[in-house]
C-alpha positions in Angstrom: 37.6 5.3 12.8 35.9 2.1 11.6 34.3 1.2 8.3 30.6 1.8 9.2 31.6 5.3 10.5 33.2 6.1 7.2 30.1 4.9 5.4 27.9 7.3 7.5 30.4 10.2 6.9 30.3 9.5 3.1 26.5 9.5 3.1 26.5 12.8 4.9 29.1 14.3 2.6 27.2 13.2 -0.6 24.0 14.7 0.8 25.8 18.0 1.5 27.5 18.0 -2.0 24.3 17.9 -3.9 22.2 14.9 -2.9 21.5 14.1 -6.5 19.8 10.9 -7.7 20.6 8.7 -10.7 18.6 5.7 -12.0 20.2 2.5 -13.2 18.4 0.7 -16.0 18.1 -3.0 -16.2 16.5 -5.2 -18.9 13.0 -6.3 -17.9 12.9 -10.1 -17.6 9.2 -10.9 -17.7 7.6 -10.8 -21.1 3.8 -10.7 -21.7 2.2 -14.0 -22.5 1.2 -12.8 -26.0 2.1 -14.3 -29.4 3.6 -11.0 -30.6 5.9 -11.1 -27.6 7.0 -14.6 -28.5 7.9 -13.3 -32.0 10.0 -10.5 -30.5 7.6 -7.8 -31.6 7.1 -6.4 -28.1 9.7 -4.3 -26.3 10.1 -5.8 -22.8 11.0 -2.5 -21.4 13.5 -1.6 -18.6 13.5 -1.8 -14.8 14.6 1.4 -13.2 16.4 1.4 -9.9 17.0 4.8 -8.3 20.3 5.5 -6.3 20.7 8.3 -3.9 22.7 10.2 -2.5 25.0 10.9 -5.4 27.4 13.7 -6.2 28.1 14.5 -9.8 31.4 15.8 -11.3 32.1 16.9 -14.9 35.1 15.4 -16.5 37.2 16.6 -19.5 36.3 15.2 -22.9 38.4 15.0 -26.0 37.4 17.1 -29.0 36.4 14.0 -30.9 35.0 12.1 -27.9 31.6 11.9 -26.3 29.4 14.9 -25.8 29.5 14.7 -22.0 31.6 12.6 -19.5 30.5 12.6 -15.9 31.7 11.0 -12.7 29.0 9.9 -10.3 30.1 9.5 -6.7 27.6 7.0 -5.2 27.1 6.0 -1.6 27.8 2.4 -0.8 24.6 2.3 1.2 22.6 3.0 -1.9 24.6 0.5 -4.0 24.2 -2.2 -1.4 20.5 -1.7 -1.3 20.3 -2.0 -5.1 22.4 -5.2 -4.9 19.9 -6.8 -2.6 16.8 -5.6 -4.5 18.2 -6.9 -7.8 19.6 -10.2 -6.3 23.0 -9.3 -7.8 26.1 -11.3 -6.6 28.1 -8.1 -6.0 28.2 -4.4 -6.8 30.4 -5.2 -9.8 27.8 -7.6 -11.1 25.1 -5.0 -10.6 26.9 -2.4 -12.7 27.8 -4.9 -15.4 24.1 -6.0 -15.7 22.9 -2.4 -16.1 22.1 -1.2 -19.6 23.1 2.3 -18.5 22.0 5.1 -16.2 19.9 8.2 -16.4 20.7 11.6 -14.9 18.6 14.7 -15.4 16.6 12.9 -18.2 19.8 12.0 -20.1 20.9 8.5 -20.7 24.5 7.6 -20.1 26.6 4.5 -20.9 28.7 3.2 -17.9 32.3 3.4 -18.9 34.1 2.5 -15.6 33.4 1.6 -12.0 35.9 2.0 -9.2 35.4 1.2 -5.5 37.0 3.1 -2.6 37.7 1.1 0.6 38.6 2.1 4.1 39.4 -0.6 6.7 38.2 -3.3 4.3 34.8 -1.6 3.9 33.5 -0.2 0.6 32.3 3.3 1.3 32.1 5.0 -2.2 31.6 4.0 -5.8 33.0 6.1 -8.6 31.1 5.5 -11.8 32.3 7.2 -15.0 29.7 7.5 -17.7 29.4 9.0 -21.1 26.5 10.5 -23.0 
């Protein structure tokens, strides 16, 4: 079995396990050419980049910890497409640049990102996020 075959199998598995979607949020770079924007009175907004297929798992939380802690299993196909669309240097740089992510209308802070490899090919990203 080679790397591209594992990527296709992972995509199929994630579609079967729920085929959810998350949205990464990035700071908007372009500001309106307006005096109030130059003074910092205008919110530049965020750029939203959807990622799919995704499977979501609930993780245990400490009694004094965050309200919810989830693990998002994301297809490398979706992450690679986002890397290209955002002109990021790598998947790691993409997740570091993100302000957070949204899932089912809730905003989460990205806590940790792990990459799973097979035959030198990244096929799955495990993103742990807290609400």
